[in-house]
Structure formats: structure tokens, C-alpha cells
N, C-alpha and C positions, 0 to 999 in steps of 0.2 A: 548629544552628549561629547565632551572632548575624547579623541582619539588616545590612547595611552602611547606615550612616546618616552617619557623618560625612563624608563627601565629597559628598553629594548638598546640589545647591542648595538653599536656605531655602525655595523655595516648593515643593520635594519633600517637604520635612521638614514643611511645613505642611499639604500636601496629605494625609501619612500621618495626621495628627492629625484634619485633617477627615474621612478614611475611619474612623476610628474611632469618632468621636463620631457618624456619620450612619449606621453600620451597625448600629445599633440598631436601625433599623426594617427589618432583613433578616425577611423572611417567617417565622412559625413552620413552617410545613411542610417549610422547607427545612433546618431544622437536626435534623429529627427529634422523636421523643418523647423527653421526660426524664423519666428515674425518680430519684425524690429518695428517700434515706436519712438520717434525722433520727437521730444515735446520741447517746444521752445516758448518761453514765457516773457512777461512784459519787460522789455528794455529800458524802459523809462527815458531813455535818451538817443539820440542819433547814433551816438560811439557805440552802446552796449546792444543795440539793434542793430548794428552792422557786424558786430562783433560775434553775436550770438548765432546770427545767420551764416556767418563764416564759418564757424563750428560746426553748426549743425549740416552746411553743405559739405563740407568736408568728410563728415562720418557718414552722410548720406552715399556721397561717392566711392567711399572704401567699401560700405557693405556691398554695395554691388560690383562694383569694377574689382575691388581686391579680392572679396570674402566669397563673390560668387551667389549673393542673393538675389532671387526673383524680385525686379521690380514693384512687384505687386504686393509682395511681403516685406517692403518698407516704406512704412507711414510717416510722412512729417507733418506735422501740425506747426503752425506759427502763429506770432502773432497780426501779421498782415499778409495773407495770401497773396495779393498782388506785387507783393517782390519779387516773387519768382513764381508763378502760378502753374508752371510746370512741374517743379519740385514740392512746391507745399501743397498738400491734399486739402486740407481744412483748418478753419482757426482752431486755434489752440484755447478752446474754450472748456471748461468742465464737464458741460453736457456731452461735449463732443468726444472728449477723452473717455468718458463712461458707456457712451454708444458705441464707440471703438472696440473696447474691451467684449461687451456684450456679443456684438457682432464676430468678433474672433473668437470668442466660445462656443459659438455653434458651428465653427468649420475646423477648429484646432483638433488634431489627434491626440491621444495620450502621452505619446512620446515626443510631441512638438515642445520646442522652448520659446519663451518669450525675454524680449531685450530691449530694455526701456532707458532711454538717457533724458534727462532732464535738464536743460540749459537754461539757466535763467537766474533771478534773483529769489532769496526766499527771505521770509520774516518769523519772528515768533512772537506774539502777541498771548501773553498771558499763561503762558507756558506753552501754547499748541503753535506748533511749526504749519507754515504755509508755504506752497510755491506759487508765486505769484503770476496770474494767469488774467487774460482779459475777461471782464466778469467776475465772479465770485473764484476765490483761491483755491487750490486744490491741498487736501489736506492728507495726512496718511491713513485717516479713517476711510477716505475715499477712494484713495489707491486700493485700500484693503476690500472693498466692495466690490471694486472693479476685478479685483484677483479671485474672488470667490469662486467664480465657475471654473476656476483654472486648479484642480485640486491634484492632480499627476506632473503637469509640466514644471519644469525647470526655471524659474524666472532670474534673470539678471537684470537689476535697477541700479543704474547709475546715476546720481543726483551732483550736479557739478557746482551748485550756486553755494551763496552763504547760506547759514543756517541748516544744512542739508543732511548734518548728522542727526538732526530730529526725527527724520524717517527711517533712520536703522529700527529701534527697539521695537516701535509699532509692525514694522514690517516684517521683523526677523520670522524666520519659521522651516520646516523642512523644506529641502528643494529650492531655497532662495539665498541668493548670491546679492549684498546689498554693498553698494560702494557710495561714499559720501565725501566732499571735499573738506568737509570740516566735522571735527568729533562730534560736537553737540550745536543745538540750535542757538547757543549763545556767540558763536565765532558767526558775526553779523557784516564783517568787513565784505566787499567784492572780492570776489576769488581769482584765482590764474588758473585752477584746474583745467577748465572746460578745454582752453587752447592747445593744452599737453595732452589730455585726453585724445582730442580730435587727432592730434600728430602720432599718439599711439596706435590708433586704429589702420593708420597708414601700412604699420609694420616697420617701417623705418627706424631702426635702433629699440623696438621694444619687442623685434622676434628675437627674444633671447636665445632660443635652443636652434634657431636658423632651419625653421621646418617649413617656411612659408605661411605659417599660420601665428594668430594672435589668440591668446587665450586671456580672459579676463583678468587672471592674475599677473601676466605678464604687462597690461594694460596698466594696470594699477600700479606695478612697482617702476614701470616706466614714469608714468605721471607723477607719482609721489618724488623720485627722485629728480625730475626736472623743476617741479615747483620749489622744492627746496634749494635747488641750484640757484633759482633766479632769485629766491630772497637774499641769498649768501652774496651773489655777484653785486647786488644791489646794497648791499650791508644792510639790509630791513630787517625788522624783527617778524618772525612767522608768524601769520595773525590766520593761518588756516591749516589745521592738522588732517590731513587725508587718512580715512580709515577703511576696512572691509570687515564684513561678517557674511559669514557663510557655514557656521556650524548650528545656526538655530537658536543659540541662546541670548541673543541681543545685544549682547558684549563685541563691540566692535575691535578691532586689532590697526592699529597703525603699524604695527612692525608684521603684518601678515606675510605669511608665505606658506612653502611646500610642508614644513616641519610642523604647522599650526598654530595654536589651534583652530585659528581664522587662515584660508588660504587653501587648501586639498581641493575642495569643490569647485573654487573658482579657477583652478588650474585645468580643470577637465572641460571647461565651458568655452568655446572657440565660436569666434564670430563667422556666423553663416556657414557655409558650404565650404568645400575644400578651393584654397584660393591661388592663385600664380600659376606656377610650374607643377603644384602640386595635385592640382585639377586636370590635368592636361596628360594624355597618353602619349610619350616619346615616340617622336619618331625611328629613334635607333633601336632595332629590335632587342640588343642586349639592355637596355636601360630599362625597355618595356617590361621584359622580363624579370627584372629587380623589382620594379614597381608592382608588378603581380604579385611576386612573392612576398614583399614588405605588406600588401593588402591584407594577405593569407594572415599572416603573423599579427597584424592588428586585430583581426578579425576574432584569433583564438584571446587575443588580451581582453577584447569586448565582451568576449563570452565568459570568462572570469572574472571581469570587473562586475558582472550581473549577479554574479553568486556571492560577491564579499560579504553582503551583509550576514549570511548564513554561516560563515566559515568564521573559525577562529584566526587572529591575526598571524599568527604564527603559519599556520597550513597557507594561508592566502599570499603571503612572502613567500614559502617555499615554492607555490606555485607559477607565482608572479616571477622571480627572480630568471630562471631561464631564458622565458619569453622575451625578458628587457633585454637580456644580453645579447640574443639573437637578433632582436630588432636594431640595436644599437649596432652591431655589424653588418646589417644590413644595409642601414644609412649611410654608413660610412662605405659600402661598397657604391652606394648610388653616388654618393657627394666624390669619390674618385673619377668614377667614369665621368661625371659631369662637369669634371674639371675644378673643382672646388678643393677646400682645405680639408683634408682626412682627419 
């Protein structure tokens, strides 16, 4: 259901924006464990095979090295395992994908999260969209089958290829964040989305609130901007329209953002655990104390967010406002002591 925003006073709208920007500091343990699947489909040519592997490798490295995921929780399935057998765990067949979902369902906890990124070509035959894999292609129905065993876990699925918009409506539902390089399955040209999404995963330029973490919304906004910039710089007609859907109604938005209707859930899904300096205890005792105080504030915001669905919007915002102000001031103290801009 779409949240009411139009009748709220301006200060309330700004508060919701601030909530999304600052909630990137939510402690990793409160979000559960993140399980990532990087799925690379058929390249069709050496050029695309190399490009897809480069994007997947960048995402794989970012998830582990920057975002702190356990390598055991990052699975890369590719067209050809022999390209990098140390990184690519299995061939990207439909059977292997469904088997992986089944194995994961037996070990995943209720608060765990799934991040799936599909890199490759898509097609649409007779109105049915397919993600091209070695052997039988993957359809939205296949993905639904694989996700049936995850009733409580939040899913973020990013489809970077052509026709990917056709996966949005069939997969939409509660606790699902869906990102596609194209608005519909009718946009069939090769896309540029994947290369910029891989860039976004590194946090260089996509970490808009400079908290050393990247949310799905931040990655989407960065990628959308860079794709449109590329087409404009090359004076070409935009043939891919990136979209995001996260409120469960199946209607994706190109202009997703913190004000909704699509974007607020994506703003709370961060890749992996705490990353970079945010995941380390500083040697400076004064800075370590500030980190501990910030974690305590984040814990109180976490507790409030759990109660949100049972609260009136105004009551929730009344309780959230002082916590966000407190967190903003604490972040300012930390940046000042670290020598950054205030």
C-alpha cells in the first residue's frame, strides 16, 4: 500500500528524507545475514562474456572487500566456470540456480536477506520474458519457485540486462526490492546498466550520505544517473529506462526516491555488513567512544522501526525526529574528529 505523503507538512516530508539518508548507519546485526547470488548468463560473444565477467568480478570483490560479506555467502555462477574457478562456484544453469535457492532456504534465518544480481541478456518471446542461461532460460516463474521458501526474508533483485523490466510485476510483493535496467520487456537493446551498477557497488560516488555504506536506492540512483549521462554524452536516444519497485504493487518507478512511492524500502537495504572504516573500531579512544554512542542511537532507531507498522504515521515521526537529530549530530562529531567535512 502506498504511504500517505501528499498531505503531510513539508517538515514531515523532509523528516522522511532525513530518515532514509541517516538510516544507512543502522547496525548490521539488526539486518541479519546477507546471502548474495551473482548470476551471469550467456554472453553470446567474447566481448559480452568478458564484459559480464568484469562486472560480476567487481561486484564480487565489492561485496567481500568493501561490504564485509563472508566469502561463503557470496555465490558467483557463470557461463564458464573455467574462466575463474576460484571465484565462479558453479555453472549458471536453471537447475543450479533452483538448487542453490533450495539449499539456502534450509539454512537461512528469518531475518536474513537475499541479494540477487542477474547480469546478461534477456529476451521476450510471446510476451514471456526470459533471462538467457546455458540450457533452459530462467523465467519469472522459475524465480518465484525458488523464492517460495523465503516467506520472511527481504529480497533485493537487480536485473541488469535487456528486457529485464518484465521481471518486475511477476515478482513484486512484500519485502521485495526489484531493480531492472529496462522499464518493460520490450526494451531489447543491450544495456549499459550493468557496468555502472558494478561501479556503484564500490561506493565511489554512490555513497550519497558518505557513511561508508551503499544502499540499493543509492546504487540505483547512481546507476540511473550515469546511464543517462552516457547516452547524453554520446548524443544517442535513451533505449533503456531503469526502474525500481519496492512497495509491492508491481508498478515500477523510474523516479524512485525517498519520498516514494518506490524507494523507501530500498533505502534501508544495505549491501552486506558494515564496510570500510564503519566496520572497524578506531584506535583513538575518543573516536571509539563516539562510535559506541552512535551504535546506541542506531539501536534505538532499529527498535522504533520494528514498531512502525503498528503506529500512526504522525506518532512514528514524532518519535523518530529526535533520534534522527541526535544521530545527525553524532555523525557530525565523528566526521569532525576524523578530519572530514562537517
